[in-house]
Every structure is written in structure tokens, then in C-alpha cells.
N, C-alpha and C positions, 0 to 999 in steps of 0.2 A: 290785332295785328301789329308788329311791333318794327320800327325802323330805328335805327341808332345812326345819325350821321352830324359831323361836327362842322365842317367847314363851308357847307353852302347855306345860302337861304332856305327858306322853309319849302320852296318850290323845289329846289335843287336837291334836298333830301328825298323828296319823293320820286324824283326823276331818277336820281342814282340808283335808289333802289330798285326800280323798274329795271334799269340796264342789269344790275346785278342779278336778278332773277329772270334774265333774258325776256324780259316783255318787250320793251321798245327802247331804242337808243335815243335818249333825249337829256342833253345837259340842262344845267340850272338856269333861272332867269335873272336872279341879280345876286350872285355869288362870290365869294372871293375866289376866282378862277385859278386853278394852278396850271392850265394850258398854257403854251406861249402864244402870244399874240398873232392874230393873223391879220391880213389885209382886208379891210371892208371895203365892200363896193357900195357907192354912194348913188342914188340916195336910199337910206334904209327905211323902211315902213313896215307894217304888218304886210305878211305875204298874203294873208286870206281875210276876208272880212267878216266878222261876227255879226249875226241878226239876232235880235231881240223879241219875243212876244211874250206878252203878259195874259194870262187867263182869267176868267172871272172869278175862279175860287182863290186867287192870289198866287198861283203857281207861275213861276218864270222859265221859259225856255230860251237857252243861248244855242244857236246851230251856226256851226261852219261846215260850208260844202268844200270838202277836199277831194275832188275827183280822182286824185293820184294814189291817195291811201288805200292799201290793199286790205285794211280793216277799219271798223268802226267803233268808236269809244262811247258809250253811254255811261254817264256819270250822274248821280243825284246829290246835291249838296245841302245839309241842313244845318241852318244856323244855330246850332247849340254844340257848345263844346265844354271843356272843364272851367272857362271862365263864366259859365252860367249855373255852377254847382254851388249848393250851400254848406257851409261847415257843418261836418259830421256826415255828409254824403258826397265826399269827394270821390272821383272815379266812377261816378254813376254813368256818365256820358259812354265811356269806353266799355263799362258792362253792358250798357244797352246794346252797343254795337256788336258785342259777342251774342246777345241775345237774338240779333236780327237774323241770324243763320241758324237759329234752332226749330224754326218751323211755323207754317199756318196751315189749316185744313187744306188748302189748295196745292200747297208745297211743304210737305212733312220735312221733318228734319232729315238732311242729307241728301234730299232732290234737287236743291240748286246746284250742286257741285255735279252731280250725275247730269243734269240736263246742259249745263254751259260746257263741261267737259266733253258732252257727246257731241258738240258741233265745233269742238276744236278752240273753245273761247277761254278766257279767263274772268275769274271774278274776285274780288276782295273788297275791303274797307279800311279805313283809318280814321282814328279821332285824334283831334288836336285841341289846343286851347279855344280856339274860335269857331269850329265846326267839326260836324262828322259827315263822311262821304263815302259812297258806295259806289262800285263801278264794275261794268262787264264790258270786255274786250271781245267783239265777235265779227264774224263776216257779215257785210252790209245787208246779206238778204236774210239775216237772223236778227233783224231789230225788235220784232214782236216777242222775243223771249225775254229780253230785259224790261220791256215795256211790263210784260205781265207780271215779272217778278216784283219789280220796284213798285209799281200800283198796288198791288196786294198786300206786301208787306208793310206799306205805308200805314195801313190801318188794321191789320188782321192777324197780328202776331199773337200767338198763342200764350207765351212765357209760362211754359209747364214748370210745375215745383221742381220737378227732377231734373229738368234742363238748367234751371237757375243754379241749384247747387252744383252740377257738373261744370258748369261756366264759372262759377264763384272759385273752385278747386283752381282751374285752370289761369284765371286771373292773378289768384294769389301767388301761384307759381312764378308767373311773369313778375310779381311785385318782389318776389324774394329773389330773384335773378338780379333785378335792378340793385338790390341792396347788396349782394356779393359783390356785383361789379364795383371796384374803387373809383374807377373813372365816372361813371354814371351816379355814384353817391355823391361825388364831388360837385357834379352839374345840379344834382337835385338840391345838395345843400346850399350851393350859390343863388340860385333862384328863391329858394325860402328865405334867405337872408336879405337879397336884395329887393323884395317885395313884401312889404309889412302887412298890408292889407288887401290888395288887389288880390284875385284868385288866381294870377299867374306865380302866386306864391306856392301853390300846389302842384305836385305831378300830374300829369293827365290821367295815368293810370290810379291815381288816389292813394291816399294813405292806407296802409294796412288795415287799421282798426275800422275805418270806415267800410271798406270792401267786405270785412266780415260781418258788419251789422247791417249793411243794406239789405232790404226785405224785397220779396216779389213785389209786394204793393208799392215800394218805392219805386220800382223799376216801370211797373205799370203806369203810374201816375205821370212819371218822368217823361216816358214815351207818348202818353196820351196828350201832355201839354206841349211838346215839340214837335212830334211828328205829323205833320199836316201840310197841304199843300200851298198855304201862303208863310209857310216857314221855309220853303224848299225852291232850289233851282236845279232845273235839268240841262246838262249840258252835252250835246251830240256832236262829234266831229268826224267827218269822214265822206265817204261819196254817198251824199243824199239829195234828195229833191225837198227844198225846204216847206214848200204847200203840203205836200204829202205826209211829211213827217209831223207837222202841227197838228193835222188831222188825225193822226194816229195818237198823238200825245192827249189830244182831247178825248178821243174814243175811250183811252184807259184811265185818265186822271179826272177828266172832266166833271164827273158826276160825284167825286169826293168833296164834301164839303170843307170850307176853311174852318178853322178852329179859332180859339180865343187863346192868343199868347199871354203867357205871364209877365206882368210889367218887370223890365229889366232894372234890377237893384244893384247893379255892379259898383262898388265903391272905388272911387278914384285913388290912385296912390300918392301919397304926400310926398312933397319934395324933399329929396335926402340931402341932408346937411353935414354929414360925417361920414368919414371913413368907416366901413363895414367889414368885418372879418370872419371867416369860418374857417374850420381845420377837421380835415378826415386824417384819421390814422388807421389803416387797415394794410393787410398784406396785398401787395403791389409789385408789379416788374419795374416802374418808374417813378420817381418823383414828379409832381405835376403843378404848376401854378396857373390860376384862373383868374383874370379880372374882367370885371362887368361894369357896365354904365349905362343909365338910364338914358334912353334917346327917344325922340318922337317917331311917329309912323307914317305912313303915307300921306297924310294930311298936311305935315309940316313942308315950308319950302325948302328945308334944309335936308329933306329925305336923298335927294338924289347927289347931294354933296357927301353925305354920310355914306352912300355906296361906292362913290369914288375913294373916300378916306379909307374904307374898309380894305378896297383893291390895292391901294398903294402901300398899306401896312402889311396886308397878309395874302395877297394875291400870288402866291406861288413862291418859286427860287429867285424871282427877282425882286421881291418886295422887302420892304425895310426890316420887317421882322425876321425873315429868314436869312437875309444877309449879313444881318448883326449877330444872331443867335445860333448860326449852324456854322458860318463861314468866319467872320472876323473873331467874334468871343465864342468858340465852340462850347457852349454850356447845355446845349439841347440837340435832341434828335428831330424835334419838330417845333415848329411855333407858327402858329396862324391864328383866324380870327374869323368873326361873322358878324354881319349886319343884315337883319331883314326890314325892310319898310312895310311889307305886306301883312300888317297884323291889325286886330280891330283895335288895339288898345296900344299905347306906348310901350316899347320892348325893350330889349337889352341888346347893347352894342359890346360884344366880349372878344377877349384875345384869350389864348393860353399856350404855355410851353410845356413840351415833355422833355425833361431833362436828363442829361446822362446820369448814369447810375450813382456817380459821386457828387452830383450837383443838388444842393438844398433847394427847396421851393423859396427860399427868401433871395438866394442867389439869382434864380430865375427871374423874381420879382424886381430886382435890381436891373437888369438888363431890358426888361419890358418896359421899365419906367424910363430907361435911358431913350428907348426909341420912341416913346410917347413924347417925351421931352423934347425930342430933335423935331418931332412934326408940328409940335406945337410952337416952336420958336422960329424954325426955318422953313423956308419955302421949298417944297419939293421940287426937283428937277423938270424942266420941261419934257425931257426923254421920257422919265417915270410916268409923269402924269399922262402922256401921249399913250404909253403902253398900257397904264391901267384902263384909260377909257377903251381902247381898242379889244382888250379882253371882256369888258363888260358888254360891249355891242355886239362882239363875237357870240357870247352866249345869249343874246337876245335874239340875234337870226337863229341860231341853232336851235333855239326853244321852240320855233314854229315847224320845225322838221318832222314831226310826228303828229299824229291825230292825238293821241293820249297825251303828249306834252302841251299841244294847244288846249285840250280840254282843262288840264289841270290848271294853267294859268287861269283861264276865263271863269272857272269853277270858284277858285281861290278869291278872284276879284269879287265875284257876286256875293260868295258868303260874307267878306269883310266890308262890303259895299264900298268898293273902290271904283271910282268912275272910269269909263272906258278912256278918258284924257289921259289917264296913267299911263297907257299904252302908247296912244297915238302922239304924245309929247315925250315920250320916254327918250328917244333918240337926241331929240334937240336938247332936252334938259341934262343929259348926260354930258353933251359936248360943250354946253356952256359953262361947267364948271372949271374955274380957274384954280392957280395954285394958292392964290389969296382965299378963296372960299375953303380950300381944303384945310388950310391954317385956321382959319377963324372958327369952323366946326370943331376942330381938334381941340382948340382953347375952350370952346364953350361946353362941350359936353365931356371931355376927357379930363376931367377935374378930380382932385382927391377927394372932396366934400361928396361927388356924385359916384363914387366907386365902392364897389364891393369885391373883395379878394378872398380866393379859396386857395388852400394850401392841401395837397395829398402828399402825406409822409408814410412813406411804404414802412411797414412794420416786419417785414418777411416776405419770402416766396409766396405767390399764389399756388394753391394746390391743383389748379388747373391753368396754366400760364397762357395769358391772352393779352394782345395788345391793341387797345381801342383809344380812340381819341376822343376828346369830351364833345358833346353836342347834346341838344335837346333830343329827347325820346318822343318820337311822333309815333301814336299807337295805331 
């Protein structure tokens, strides 16, 4: 499954995908929002209360009873993604995700779609750096169907040789589409340049040579090593009875024994000490400059300050980047950015500008540098800071408006081991960010020695013109 989204946090990317494909209307959680600020009703808090249950085999169940939801979302999150892959076998998490739809003895290939579509539901999956997740959105009285599907394919995947080769060809075609897209090629190179040793260096889909050489045995061993109850979290949101649901999960999953997880040997990324550059020259519609800076994740007290900084810089038409590069110094058609604290390991805070046809990438970088210099040296206005906070908190409230959105938020937190206090303290932590805090984190992290710059120089028109924004590709 492929999502391409540039502006939002990781959660926002998923939710925007769901909106586009007419699943459920759910905005992002911690994104550089482009919508105007709305008046926030106080006090803000979680609208619904999550409950957590741990089973003897290590499986975790997170439930939220939403009696007003017309549907129920059943999601299972495995703590394995591209950050867990080894050199020479990149992309195996995503490859395995494809194989999870190719059949078991109980549910042969094609049966899942038939069953879920037959009850008016939806199912799909996605792979990211930190996790792989599968979901079914169904009517509340059809809960036994996802329970049966997910408990069966947790341990009984067939992995037939014919299906492995079929899915390999599909994945390779996805990989080639990425290479042909100049914007996504730039993003891929920026990440590969910014990370020297950490697995975030690799695209989630993997490198083409690795996809070609991954064997059925590789996939089978990877599946057996990571797909087990003690490496999974089930999230169910909708009109449920918690006691009854817990008993059903025990019935379907309780007999599956825990496995022995491989020891994690994920290398830490050394501190970057000098500017890094990468250049892409391909047929493209517009020049692009992308700038990325290493930043901490949710574990840092600076995380919420960076969320506010991202909103101030790139939160829609009132943001500093948009005002400078589109209005005051019109060199770009778009200028935005993103920071996502909800990652297992420290990630990237990035900006980009898509220039007017006659604007070169160095010209775009000059304007981006000017805006960053402004936020590093001057305090943002009280009006802009207040607007940025209102936009962030509006998204926080809106994220709780659908069962699927709430499930995504809780599943991602469980997969990345983010404590519930991240949610319960979110409003207070955002509201406490000051203009001095914004300037301080800008000075601390938006440094040239911590920066990776990517240029896209168009070499001619695209054979199939398209307009895409830079952003991580979530599979």
C-alpha cells in the first residue's frame, strides 16, 4: 500500500489518505496545518477514554468505546518496520506486508477481500519505518470477521513460491514508480544523505537490488521472527462492550504462544557536524529545494516546542515560509515543512519549496535560509504564536472525531512505545510553549552543521506531467 504525503505528521498522512479514499474524515494529529485557526472550547481533553489489557502471551489490547460511531475499526500493529531490516534485505517488511494478503489454508488468496467487501467493510495495511499495521473497518456486529482473519494470518501464512514472485513484481513496479517520480527521488536521497548509519537511511520500500534478491526463506524467517502476539497490539474503537470484546480476543488469540523476539541491534545515528548536500537532475515540472535537520522525537522536552515551531514556519498561508516565499518574495508556488515527534528514533524536521519555473534551487534555498534566520534571531509575534497553537489544538480535537482516527493515534503510540501521558499532557504542553522557546529550539536544531540540503534541477518536461509535493512515502 502506498501513501505519498508531504505536509503532515505521519499520523496526518494516514488520515489524509483515508479522507481521499473516502474512508473516514479525520485530520492529522501533529501536522503543519493549512486550515485557518478555529476557536477552541476549553477545557480540552481526550473525548473518549482508552483502556489497555495485557494477555498472558504478551498481546496488548487497546479499546475505546465510542457509542456514537456507526462503524468499528479493528487494527493490529506489529512493532516491526524498515528500521528492523538488515543490510542487503531492505524492503522485507513491506514485502511481507504484501504477502500477508496472499492467503492461508483457512483464507485462500482473494478470500479476504470477498469477505470484507461482502459485509460492506474495508481492509488494508501499511508499512513504515517503525511498524507494520493491518486494519478492517466493519459494522460493529461483524467484529468476529477481523478477529478470525488476523488471528489466522498471524501464524498460518502460506507464502507460496508463485505468490512470492507475483508480489515481487508488484513491489518492483512500485519501486520503479518512485524512481521515476523526481520529487520522491529527491526525498529518498535527502533521507539517505542525512542518515549515515541508522536504518532511516533506507526507503521503506527498500532498494531495488535487495527486493530482487529477497528469497521466500528470507520472508518466512522474517515473518516467524516478528509476527507473534508479544510483538503486537490490537486496537479496537467503536461501539463495543469492553468485557465482551476482551473475551473474544482471548478466544481467538489467547492460544497463540509468544515467540522469541530477535535482539534489536539498531545503530544510533552519529551527530552530524557539517552541511550535507545531494542533487537530483531529472525531468520535472518545477525546481525544488528541500532542507532537513536532525531533531529528537517524543522523548525530548523539546518535542512540543518543535511542533509549534513547525506550525509557525509552515502552517498554511499565514506561516512565515508561505508569507515570505509566495507573497513578499514570490519565488515559489509552495513552501511548507513537517516535524513528526511520533517516531521510535530521532527523525527529521524538514522544509521544502517548489519554485516558479525560472527560480533555481539555490535561489529557493536563499529564501528558506532567510526565513530560518528570522526565526532564529527574532521572537515570533504573539498573534502568530497564538494562531499556531490554535491550529495545532484544533487538529488534536478533530483527530478524535472518528473511530479510525482515534485507532490510528493509539496504535502508533503503542507501536512506538509512546506513553499515554503524551496525549493527556498534550494540550498543556502546547499551550505552555513561549516565543522564547520557539526561538531557542530554532537556534538549537536549525543549524548549518545539522543540515542536509537537496536540490532538484529539472532537465526537461515529464513524459507524464504530475505535481507532487515532497514527503515521506508510507507503504
